[in-house]
C-alpha positions in Angstrom: 0.0 0.0 0.0 1.2 3.4 -0.8 2.5 6.0 1.6 -0.6 7.4 3.4 -1.5 9.5 6.3 -4.0 10.7 9.0 -4.2 13.7 11.1 -4.5 12.5 14.6 -6.2 14.4 17.4 -2.7 14.6 18.7 -3.4 12.0 21.4 -0.2 10.4 22.7 1.1 8.8 25.9 1.2 10.9 29.0 4.4 10.4 30.8 2.9 10.1 34.3 -0.7 8.8 33.8 -0.4 6.2 31.2 -3.3 8.0 29.5 -3.4 9.8 26.1 -2.9 13.5 26.5 -4.1 16.0 24.0 -1.4 17.8 22.2 -1.2 19.8 18.9 -2.6 17.9 15.8 0.0 16.1 13.6 -0.2 14.7 10.2 1.3 11.4 9.2 2.3 10.4 5.5 0.1 10.7 2.5 3.2 11.9 0.6 2.0 10.4 -2.8 -1.6 11.8 -2.5 -0.2 15.2 -1.5 2.0 15.2 -4.4 -0.7 14.1 -6.8 -3.0 17.0 -5.6 -0.1 19.6 -5.9 0.6 18.3 -9.4 -3.1 18.5 -10.2 -3.2 22.0 -9.0 -0.5 23.0 -11.6 -2.0 20.8 -14.4 -3.3 22.8 -17.4 -7.0 22.6 -17.6 -9.1 21.7 -20.8 -9.7 25.4 -21.4 -6.0 26.3 -21.1 -5.1 23.6 -23.7 -7.8 25.0 -26.1 -6.3 28.5 -25.7 -9.0 29.8 -23.4 -8.9 31.4 -20.1 -10.4 29.1 -17.4 -13.8 30.6 -16.5 -14.1 29.2 -13.1 -11.8 28.1 -10.1 -10.0 24.6 -10.4 -11.5 22.0 -8.1 -9.5 19.3 -6.4 -11.5 16.3 -5.2 -10.5 14.1 -2.2 -12.7 11.0 -2.3 -13.1 8.3 0.1 -15.3 6.7 2.8 -15.7 8.5 6.2 -13.2 7.7 8.7 -10.2 7.4 6.1 -8.7 10.9 6.7 -10.3 12.7 3.8 -10.8 16.0 5.7 -7.3 15.6 7.4 -5.5 15.3 4.0 -7.6 18.4 2.8 -6.7 20.3 5.7 -2.9 19.5 5.3 -3.1 20.3 1.6 -4.7 23.7 2.6 -1.8 24.4 5.1 0.8 23.6 2.4 -0.6 25.9 -0.2 -2.3 28.7 1.9 0.5 31.1 1.3 -0.5 31.2 -2.4 -4.0 32.6 -1.4 -3.7 36.0 0.0 -7.3 36.3 1.0 -7.1 33.2 3.1 -8.9 29.8 3.4 -12.7 29.4 3.7 -14.3 26.4 5.1 -17.8 25.0 4.9 -19.4 21.6 5.7 -22.1 20.6 3.1 -23.8 17.7 5.0 -25.1 17.1 8.5 -23.7 14.5 10.8 -26.4 12.1 9.6 -25.6 12.6 5.9 -28.3 15.0 5.1 -27.2 17.6 2.6 -27.0 21.2 4.1 -29.1 23.7 2.0 -26.9 25.8 -0.1 -28.6 28.8 1.3 -27.3 28.2 4.7 -23.6 27.4 3.4 -23.8 30.6 1.3 -24.7 32.6 4.4 -21.8 31.1 6.5 -19.2 32.0 3.8 -20.6 35.5 3.4 -20.4 36.0 7.2 -16.9 34.7 7.2 -15.9 37.2 4.2 -17.6 40.0 6.2 -20.1 40.4 3.4 -23.7 41.7 4.6 -26.3 38.9 3.7 -29.9 40.0 3.1 -32.4 38.2 5.4 -34.5 36.0 3.6 -32.5 35.9 0.1 -33.0 32.5 -1.6 -30.4 30.1 -2.6 -29.7 31.5 -6.2 -29.3 35.0 -4.9 -26.9 34.1 -2.1 -25.0 31.8 -4.4 -24.4 34.6 -7.0 -23.5 37.0 -3.9 -20.8 34.5 -2.9 -19.4 34.3 -6.4 -19.5 38.1 -6.7 -17.7 38.3 -3.4 -14.9 35.9 -4.4 -14.6 37.6 -7.9 -11.7 39.9 -6.8 -10.3 37.7 -4.3 -7.7 34.9 -4.0 -9.3 32.3 -1.8 -8.9 28.7 -1.2 -12.4 27.3 -0.5 -12.5 23.9 1.4 -15.9 22.2 1.0 -16.1 19.2 3.3 -18.6 16.2 3.1 -20.1 17.2 -0.2 -23.0 14.8 -1.2 -23.6 15.9 -4.6 -22.0 17.9 -7.4 -24.6 20.7 -7.4 -23.6 21.6 -3.9 -20.2 22.4 -5.1 -21.2 23.9 -8.4 -23.6 26.4 -6.6 -20.7 27.9 -4.8 -17.8 27.6 -7.4 -16.0 31.0 -7.8 -16.1 32.4 -11.3 -12.5 33.1 -11.3 -9.3 30.9 -11.8 -7.6 32.9 -9.1 -9.4 30.7 -6.3 -9.1 27.1 -5.6 -11.7 24.7 -4.5 -10.8 21.6 -2.4 -13.8 19.3 -2.2 -14.2 16.3 0.1 -16.8 13.8 -0.8 -17.5 10.0 -0.8 -17.2 9.5 -4.5 -16.9 11.4 -7.8 -18.7 14.6 -8.3 -20.3 13.9 -11.7 -21.3 17.2 -13.4 -18.2 19.4 -12.6 -15.8 19.5 -15.5 -12.1 18.7 -15.3 -12.1 16.9 -11.9 -10.0 13.9 -11.2 -10.6 12.5 -7.8 -7.8 11.6 -5.4 -9.2 8.5 -3.8 -8.1 7.4 -0.3 -7.6 3.9 1.0 -6.2 2.7 4.3 -2.9 3.8 5.7 0.3 1.9 4.8 1.8 -0.1 7.6 4.5 2.4 8.5 2.2 5.3 9.1 -0.4 3.0 10.8 2.2 1.9 13.3 3.4 5.4 13.9 -0.3 6.3 14.7 -0.5 3.6 17.3 2.7 4.5 18.6 1.5 7.9 19.6 -1.1 6.2 21.9 0.8 3.3 23.2 4.4 4.4 23.3 7.2 2.7 21.2 7.9 -0.3 23.5 4.6 -2.0 22.9 5.0 -1.8 19.2 8.5 -2.8 19.0 8.4 -5.7 21.4 5.9 -7.5 19.1 6.0 -5.9 15.5 4.2 -8.9 14.0 1.2 -8.4 16.3 1.3 -4.8 15.6 1.1 -5.4 11.9 -1.6 -7.9 12.4 -3.7 -5.2 14.3 -3.2 -2.8 11.4 -4.5 -5.4 9.0 -7.4 -6.1 11.4 -8.2 -2.3 11.2 -7.8 -2.4 7.3 -5.6 0.7 7.9 -8.5 2.8 8.5 -7.4 5.8 10.6 -10.5 6.1 12.5 -10.4 2.4 13.5 -6.8 2.8 14.5 -7.5 5.7 16.6 -10.1 3.7 18.5 -7.6 0.8 18.8 -5.0 3.2 20.1 -7.3 4.6 22.6 -8.3 1.1 23.9 -4.5 0.0 24.1 -3.8 3.3 26.0 -6.6 2.7 28.5 -5.3 -0.9 29.0 -1.7 -0.6 29.6 -1.3 -4.2 30.7 -2.7 -5.6 27.6 -0.5 -6.8 24.7 -1.0 -5.5 21.3 -1.4 -9.2 20.2 -4.4 -9.4 22.8 -6.3 -6.8 20.8 -5.5 -8.2 17.4 -6.8 -11.5 18.6 -10.0 -10.2 19.9 -10.4 -8.4 16.6 -9.9 -11.5 14.6 -12.3 -13.6 16.9 -15.0 -11.0 16.2 -14.8 -12.3 12.5 -16.6 -10.6 9.7 -19.3 -8.9 11.7 -19.3 -5.5 10.1 -16.6 -3.3 9.0 -13.3 -3.0 10.8 -14.4 0.2 12.2 -17.5 -1.3 13.6 -15.5 -4.1 15.2 -13.1 -1.9 16.9 -15.8 0.4 18.1 -17.8 -2.4 19.6 -14.7 -3.6 21.4 -13.8 -0.3 22.8 -17.4 0.6 23.6 -17.8 -2.7 25.5 -14.8 -1.8 27.7 -16.4 1.2 29.0 -18.5 1.5 32.2 -22.2 1.6 31.9 -22.4 5.4 32.5 -19.9 6.1 30.0 -21.6 3.9 27.5 -24.9 5.6 28.1 -23.4 9.1 27.8 -21.7 8.0 24.4 -25.1 6.9 23.2 -27.0 10.0 24.1 -24.2 12.1 22.4 -25.7 11.1 19.1 -28.5 13.3 19.9 -26.3 16.6 20.1 -27.2 19.1 17.4 -24.7 19.1 14.4 -22.6 16.5 16.4 -21.3 19.4 18.4 -21.0 18.8 22.4 -19.9 21.0 25.2 -20.2 20.0 28.9 -23.7 21.7 29.3 -25.0 19.6 26.4 -23.6 16.4 27.7 -24.7 17.2 31.3 -28.2 17.8 30.1 -28.4 14.9 27.8 -27.1 12.4 30.5 -28.7 14.0 33.4 -25.5 14.3 35.4 -23.5 17.0 37.0 -21.4 19.4 34.9 -18.1 18.1 36.5 -19.1 14.5 35.7 -19.9 15.5 32.0 -16.5 17.3 31.7 -14.5 14.3 32.9 -16.6 11.9 30.6 -16.0 14.2 27.6 -12.2 14.3 28.3 -12.1 10.5 28.7 -14.2 9.9 25.5 -11.7 12.1 23.5 -8.7 10.3 24.9 -10.2 7.1 23.8 -10.8 8.4 20.3 -14.6 8.6 20.5 -14.6 12.6 20.1 -12.3 15.1 18.9 -11.8 18.8 19.7 -14.1 21.0 17.6 -11.4 23.9 17.4 -13.7 26.5 18.7 -13.2 28.7 22.0 -14.1 26.9 25.3 -14.5 23.2 25.9 -16.3 22.0 22.7 -16.1 18.6 21.1 -17.2 16.9 18.0 -18.6 13.4 17.3 -16.8 12.0 14.3 -19.2 11.7 11.5 -18.0 7.9 10.9 -19.2 7.2 14.4 -22.6 8.9 14.4 -24.4 6.0 12.7 -23.0 3.4 15.1 -23.9 5.5 18.2 -27.3 6.3 16.9 -28.0 2.5 16.3 -26.9 1.8 19.7 -29.2 4.4 21.2 -32.1 3.2 19.2 -31.4 -0.4 20.3 -30.6 0.1 23.9 -32.5 3.1 25.2 -36.4 3.3 25.2 -37.9 6.1 23.0 -39.3 7.8 26.2 -35.6 8.1 27.5 -34.3 9.5 24.3 -37.1 12.1 24.3 -36.5 13.0 27.8 -32.8 13.5 27.1 -33.7 15.7 24.2 -36.0 17.7 26.6 -33.5 18.1 29.1 -31.0 19.4 26.6 -33.5 21.9 25.2 -34.4 23.1 28.8 -30.8 23.6 29.6 -30.2 25.6 26.3 -33.2 27.8 26.9 -31.8 28.7 30.5 -28.4 29.4 29.2 -29.9 31.7 26.6 -31.9 33.5 29.1 -28.9 34.1 31.2 -26.9 35.1 28.1 -29.6 37.9 27.5 -29.9 38.9 31.1 -26.3 39.5 31.4 -26.6 42.4 29.1 -29.4 43.9 31.3 -27.1 45.5 34.0 -29.4 48.1 34.9 -32.4 45.9 35.3 -33.5 44.8 38.9 -35.6 42.0 37.3 -32.7 40.8 35.3 -30.3 40.7 38.2 -33.0 38.8 40.2 -33.4 36.3 37.4 -29.6 35.9 37.2 -29.3 35.5 41.0 -32.0 32.7 40.8 -30.0 30.6 38.3 -27.3 28.1 39.5 -23.7 29.5 39.2 -22.9 27.1 36.5 -25.5 28.8 34.2 -24.2 32.4 34.7 -21.7 34.3 32.7 -19.0 36.4 34.4 -19.6 39.2 32.0 -21.5 40.5 29.0 -18.5 39.9 26.9 -18.2 36.3 28.1 -21.9 35.8 27.2 -21.4 37.3 23.8 -18.4 35.1 23.2 -20.3 31.9 24.1 -23.3 33.0 21.9 -21.1 33.6 19.0 -19.0 30.4 19.3 -22.0 28.2 20.0 -24.2 29.9 17.3 -24.0 27.0 14.8 -24.9 24.4 17.5 -27.8 26.6 18.9 -29.3 27.0 15.3 -28.8 23.3 14.7 -30.7 22.8 18.2 -33.6 24.9 17.0 -33.9 23.0 13.6 -33.9 19.6 15.4 -36.3 20.7 18.0 -38.7 21.8 15.2 -38.2 18.6 13.2 -38.7 16.5 16.3 -42.3 17.5 16.3 -42.9 16.3 20.0 -41.5 18.9 22.0 -42.9 22.0 20.3 -43.5 24.1 23.5 -39.8 23.6 24.3 -38.8 24.5 20.8 -40.8 27.7 20.8 -39.4 28.8 24.0 -35.8 27.9 22.7 -36.3 30.0 19.7 -37.9 33.0 21.5 -35.0 33.0 24.0 -32.5 32.5 21.0 -34.0 35.5 19.2 -33.9 37.8 22.4 -30.3 36.8 23.1 -29.1 37.5 19.5 -30.9 40.8 19.4 -29.5 41.7 22.8 -25.8 40.9 21.9 -25.7 41.6 18.1 -28.6 44.1 17.3 -31.6 43.4 15.1 -29.9 44.4 11.8 -26.7 42.3 12.4 -28.7 39.2 13.5 -31.4 39.6 10.8 -30.3 36.8 8.6 -30.4 34.3 11.4 -33.5 35.6 12.9 -35.3 35.0 9.5 -34.5 31.4 9.7 -35.7 31.3 13.3 -38.9 32.9 12.5 -39.5 30.5 9.7 -39.1 27.6 12.2 -41.6 29.2 14.4 -44.0 29.4 11.6 -43.5 25.6 10.8 -44.5 24.9 14.4 -47.4 27.3 14.5 -48.9 25.9 11.1 -48.2 22.3 12.4 -50.0 22.8 15.8 -52.5 25.2 14.3 -51.6 28.2 16.6 -52.9 31.3 14.8 -51.5 33.7 17.4 -47.9 32.5 17.1 -48.5 32.2 13.4 -49.5 35.7 13.1 -46.4 36.7 15.1 -43.9 34.7 13.0 -45.5 36.0 9.8 -45.3 39.7 11.1 -41.7 39.2 11.9 -40.9 37.6 8.6 -42.7 40.2 6.8 -41.0 43.1 8.6 -37.6 41.5 7.5 -38.7 41.2 4.0 -39.7 44.8 3.9 -36.4 45.9 5.4 -34.5 44.2 2.5 -36.8 45.5 -0.3 -39.0 42.5 -0.9 -42.1 44.6 -0.5 -44.4 42.4 -2.6 -43.5 39.4 -0.6 -43.9 41.3 2.7 -47.4 42.5 1.6 -48.3 38.8 1.0 -47.1 37.8 4.4 -48.8 40.8 6.2 -52.1 39.8 4.6 -51.7 36.1 5.8 -50.8 37.5 9.2 -53.9 39.4 9.4 -56.0 36.5 8.6 -54.2 34.5 11.4 -54.5 37.3 13.9 -58.1 37.6 13.1 -58.5 33.9 13.7 -56.8 34.1 17.0 -58.8 37.2 18.0 -55.6 39.0 18.9 -56.3 42.8 18.6 -52.5 43.8 18.9 -51.5 41.5 15.9 -54.6 42.5 13.9 -54.0 46.2 14.3 -50.3 45.9 13.4 -51.0 43.7 10.3 -53.6 46.0 9.1 -51.2 49.0 9.4 -48.4 47.1 7.9 -50.4 46.3 4.9 -51.0 49.9 4.4 -47.3 50.5 4.7 -46.5 47.9 2.1 -49.1 49.5 -0.2 -47.4 52.9 0.4 -43.9 51.6 -0.4 -45.4 50.1 -3.7 -46.8 53.5 -4.7 -50.4 52.4 -4.4 -51.6 55.4 -2.3 -55.2 54.9 -2.6 -54.9 51.4 -1.1 -52.5 52.6 1.7 -54.9 55.3 2.6 -57.8 52.7 2.9 -55.8 50.3 5.0 -54.4 53.0 7.1 -58.1 54.1 7.6 -59.0 50.5 8.6 -56.1 50.5 11.1 -57.2 54.0 12.6 -60.9 52.6 13.2 -59.4 49.7 15.0 -57.3 51.9 17.2 -60.2 54.4 17.8 -62.5 51.5 18.8 -60.0 50.3 21.5 -59.4 53.9 22.6 -55.7 53.6 21.6 -55.2 57.5 21.3 -51.4 57.8 20.8 -51.6 55.2 17.9 -54.7 56.9 16.5 -52.8 60.2 16.4 -50.0 58.6 14.6 -52.2 57.0 12.0 -53.7 60.3 11.2 -50.2 61.3 10.2 -49.7 58.3 8.1 -52.9 58.9 6.2 -51.9 62.4 5.7 -48.5 61.4 4.4 -50.0 59.1 1.6 -52.4 61.8 0.6 -49.4 64.3 0.4 -47.6 61.7 -2.0 -50.8 61.4 -4.0 -51.0 65.2 -4.3 -54.3 65.3 -2.5 -53.2 68.3 -0.3 -56.8 69.2 1.1 -57.2 65.5 2.5 -53.5 65.7 3.7 -54.2 69.1 5.7 -57.4 67.7 7.1 -55.6 64.6 8.6 -52.7 66.7 9.8 -55.0 68.8 11.7 -56.7 65.7 13.2 -53.3 64.3 14.2 -52.3 67.7 15.8 -55.6 67.7 17.7 -55.1 64.1 19.0 -51.5 64.9 20.0 -52.6 68.0 21.9 -55.2 65.9 23.7 -52.7 63.2 24.5 -50.2 65.9 25.9 -47.5 64.6 23.5 -45.7 68.0 23.0 -43.0 66.7 20.6 -45.3 64.8 18.3 -47.6 68.0 18.3 -44.6 70.0 17.1 -43.7 67.4 14.4 -47.2 67.4 13.1 -47.4 71.1 12.9 -44.2 71.0 10.9 -45.6 68.6 8.5 -48.9 70.6 8.1 -46.7 73.6 7.2 -44.8 71.6 4.6 -48.2 70.6 3.0 -49.6 74.1 3.2 -46.5 75.2 1.2 -47.0 72.4 -1.4 -50.7 73.5 -1.9 -49.3 77.2 -2.7 -50.3 78.7 0.7 -47.0 80.3 1.8 -48.7 82.7 4.3 -50.6 79.9 6.0 -47.4 77.8 6.0 -45.6 80.7 7.6 -48.0 81.0 10.5 -48.1 77.3 11.1 -44.3 77.1 11.1 -44.1 79.8 13.7 -46.6 77.8 15.9 -44.5 74.7 15.3 -41.4 76.6 16.5 -43.0 77.5 19.5 -44.2 73.9 20.3 -40.7 72.5 19.4 -39.2 74.9 21.9 -41.7 73.6 24.6 -40.6 70.1 23.6 -36.9 71.3 23.9 -36.2 69.6 20.5 -33.3 71.9 19.2 -32.9 70.1 16.0 -36.6 70.3 14.9 -36.4 74.1 16.0 -33.4 74.6 13.7 -35.1 72.8 10.7 -38.2 74.8 11.1 -36.1 78.0 11.1 -34.4 77.0 8.0 -37.9 76.4 6.3 -39.1 79.7 7.7 -36.1 81.2 6.0 -36.9 79.6 2.7 -40.5 80.8 2.8 -39.6 84.3 3.7 -37.2 84.5 0.7 -39.9 83.3 -1.5 -42.2 86.0 0.1 -39.6 88.8 -0.6 -38.2 89.4 3.1 -34.5 88.3 2.9 -33.6 90.2 6.0 -36.0 88.0 8.2 -34.8 85.0 6.3 -31.2 85.7 7.2 -32.2 86.2 10.8 -34.0 82.8 11.1 -31.0 81.0 9.1 -28.5 82.6 11.5 -30.5 81.2 14.5 -30.7 77.8 13.0 -26.8 77.7 12.3 -26.1 78.6 15.9 -28.6 76.0 17.4 -27.1 73.3 15.1 -23.4 74.2 16.0 -24.4 74.0 19.7 -25.9 70.6 19.1 -22.7 69.3 17.5 -20.7 70.4 20.4 -23.0 68.8 22.8 -23.0 65.6 20.9 -19.2 65.6 20.8 -18.9 66.0 24.5 -21.7 63.7 25.5 -20.9 60.0 26.5 -21.6 57.3 24.1 -25.0 55.7 24.4 -25.6 51.9 24.2 -27.1 51.3 20.9 -27.7 47.8 21.5 -31.2 48.3 23.1 -33.9 46.7 21.0 -37.2 45.6 22.0 -39.0 43.1 19.7 -42.4 41.2 20.0 -41.6 37.7 21.1 -42.8 34.5 19.3 -43.8 33.1 22.7 -45.5 34.4 25.8 -42.6 33.1 27.8 -39.2 34.7 28.2 
């Protein structure tokens, strides 16, 4: 067999404990395969041979079954050639741990986030794929696409520039992508395999019986994942000879693959509690585990979970996930083996209970994560004090780092909770807590792409469970995000559906908000007649419920669309209604702004004297409201009107006052302390916080 290799988890014999100790990852062999890939990088493509410039990036394919070191080889290649790509290495995983393809939409968002490119909330797969290609058009990037299931996943993200390189990892050929030759991996050669075992057992146990060590490599078929488990077993049994393990594997016969045989032997040697923990880790979202997840799944203490995860990593059942904090990953090749064990040895009710514990723990962590930002809130401090110390974060910064590093696992947790279908109440609480935590730490705009996906999950639950109130809330949130990103027609359709759901739920808040939002969508589309009609319906609802502040605001919205339509008489009538309502409500600032808008409409209508009088009145109300910026804007408008009326001296006077007020305002802003801009309030998708 040729010179081949594997990137180990860096487990090697500890000098004092006789147990594997985690060290820096190392790579073994694979010299021939690496050479082939490097040669393939330089090989002239079919376009070049034909005298044409290559239209797209070169694709290098590393093919093989899971557990044979495909990703390790891809990462080693990336390390060797990364210096050629000034804009760095991007990584994306194209399938879930259970083999389900990851939607291209999600992969594209992850890549755009890594590139620092804004991603519009709700954009579809084609739009996002095009955005990725445009973002890479002027960059020199190595794109590593792991666990590709089909060629179209790679093709959708393939940069339209030969300056980039794509390294794809797959189980087989990617038919449909031109000019790709796979580098197919088999097992490790004997030398590399023995060196891998040596990292776990030490050199003495290998050199004392080299024939037994070679037989063990044969029993493992040179598969890196199987050898890692075999090395972990030997490290955990320092008194056992290598020949003992080789004999036990040979006695197991042809029952399953070499990996399955080694896995069963290593698993059988574990205590019962450790076996149960491993089985339940197959439920971890996206195969990502931290001590809190393991503790909740197994129903044990955090300290016990930490020790169990460290032990499982030392034995080769887990590997470090490479993110801040103690986070681990269940290798994809072991996922089906663990899942089968869980299905066969644990009752469905026990598995469901484990999922429920995991979701409940995640909800509480998210609540703590959000409450940590509310340092001025007595209620938040009280809520934090009631939580166990293990669930609290030492600072808002620590909470944000946790949220950012765990975001992929948290989003996967939300998707799994919805797909489960039996834990919808917990799923709704989880998503409400996740939305609030992300808004608190990142802000509504920055979190919008992820929020869009969460609201769609909430909508799935609401439709499945026939919950019209939650359906209306999710649709309103989705429509708002659609409207913010310019998809007004789609937003209008969702607002109309939300209105139907709100009426079915007899929810006056959602009904009023949806009715007004339908009017806003029509206004954005330029259909001012329909906008005025829907605003009028929303106004009637507010008046019927004696919601005076909202009614006053809606008079202004109706006046605005009449202004856009050139119906200045209707606009003035509604602004006067708004002014009267604000006066009754005692809202001085809103009263001043409404007078300002009435003056504007009067000027549009060709009544400058009336506009001048109204503007003077607005200045007085703005002074009472202590709104210097509005006063300055009104003074400038007065100056413009006076100039048109032939009084330049008075115009200069007002303009000078405005300039002094604006200058003073700029000085105050420069000396004022910065305010926290991360204070947003949203309507939740659940009544629970």
